[in-house]
N, C-alpha and C positions, 0 to 999 in steps of 0.2 A: 891733405888736410884732413880728410875723412878719417885716416888711421890715426892721427894725432889726436882727434876729438876722441876715437873709441879707446886709444891707449890710456887718455886721460880719464875717461869715465871708468874703465876698467881699474885703474889706479884708486879711484874714489870708492869702487865698489869693494875692492880688497880691504881697503882701511876700514869701512863699514863693517865687513865680515869680522874682522880682526877685533875691533872694539866692542861690538855688541855679541860676539860669539854665535852667530847665525849659522844654524844648521840647514843644508839646502839638501834636495834629492833630485837626482836627475838619472837620465837613461843614455845609452850609448848603443849604437848598433853595428855589428858586423854585417854588412850588407854585401852579398855576394852574387856575382854573376859569371859562374863556372870558376876560373882560376883569378877573376878580377875581383876588387873589392872597392867600394865607393868610398872615397874620402872628400872632405870639405876644407876649405880654408877660409877662416873669419877674417873679415877685414881688420880686427884688432889684434891678430896673433901673426906669426911668422910660421907656424906649424900646420902640417895636414892633419887632421883628425877624424874620427869616425862621426857621422852625423848623430844627432841626439838633441837632448834639450832638458828643461826642467820638468819636474812632476809636480802638479797642483796637489795641495792638500787632499787626502782622501782618494786621489786618483789611482787607478791601477796600473802599474808600469808597463804591462803588456800593451794595454790600450794606448798609453803615451807613446810607445814605440811606433805604433801604426799612426798615430796624429802627427808626430814629429817627422816622421818619414815623408808623409804626403805634403806637410807643409813646406818643408826644406827642399824635397828633391822631387815631388810628384810621383812618389812610389806609392802603390797600393799593395799593402802587405797580405798575401794569400794566407800564409801561416808563419809562426816563429818556431825555428827549429828547435832551439833549446837555449837556455840560459848559460851564458859563458861563467858569470860570475857576479859577485855583489862586493864592491870596493870602495874604501875610504881615501878621499883625497884630502889632505891637509895642507897641501902647498899653498903658498901666497896668503895665509891667513883664513883659509877656506876651513869649513867643516862639512864636506860635501860627500854623500852617499850615492854611489853610481852602481846602477844595475845595467849589466851589459848582456845584450841578446845578440843571437845569430839569426840571421834573415837570408833564406836562400830560394824561397818561392815568393815571387812578387810580379807584379805588372806595372807599367808605366801608365800613368793617367794622361791620355791624349788630350784632354781639355784643361790640363794643370795650368795654372797661372800662379806664379809666386806672390805672397803678399808682400807690401811694402816693406815691413819689418825683416822679412827674409832676404829680400833685395839689397837692404842696408846692411845686413849683419854677414851674409855669405858672399865672400869676394870670389870663390872659386870651386868648382865641383868637378871632379875628374874621377874615372876608373883606373886603378892601378892593378898590376899583376902582384899577387901576394908575394912572389918571391923577387919582386923588383919594385920596392917601395920608393918613393922618393926621399931623398937624402935628409930632408927637412920634416918628415913625418914625426909627430911627437913620440918621446920615449914610451910613455903610456900606449899609445896606439900601437906602436911595434911591439910591445909586450902582449897585449891583447890578441894580436894576429898571430904572434908566435905560439900563444896559448892554444889558439884555436887549431892551428896547423899540427900541434903535438895532441889534438884529440881531447884536450882537458874540457870539462864541464864543471858546473855548480861550485866554482872557487870562491874563495873569500880572501881578501888581502888588501894590500895598499895598491891605489891607482898608480 
């Protein structure tokens, strides 16, 4: 039932974006623990994706990475290694601008408690080996991981 509600709300959101030509800004993070990467699965989707979220107006993308990783996963970012890239996502009527960063220096907040909105939105969170991703990892997630593995940095392109 929750998935049906989320899918309906996502449908309405996409229609809104398309009608009003809304431009959004967001971040995604390649969060690494050795050869493993953290992926999340939203309740409204069928794909495993990198954690992330929206950037509020006038917010710094790097600060947003730190905020989103703590809110969604209880991760305290020690440092951001580098920016993988800046991407445009126009699928589903979106006009989304996505900053993607690589984080491999972090700690887990032992007192972390998920906010209600994150409990509702995030259906699952799991570590996967970068060379053994789930078959239902999103195509963009697989592309970003491959770019990381190929040693690429500061890319621009399509999400």
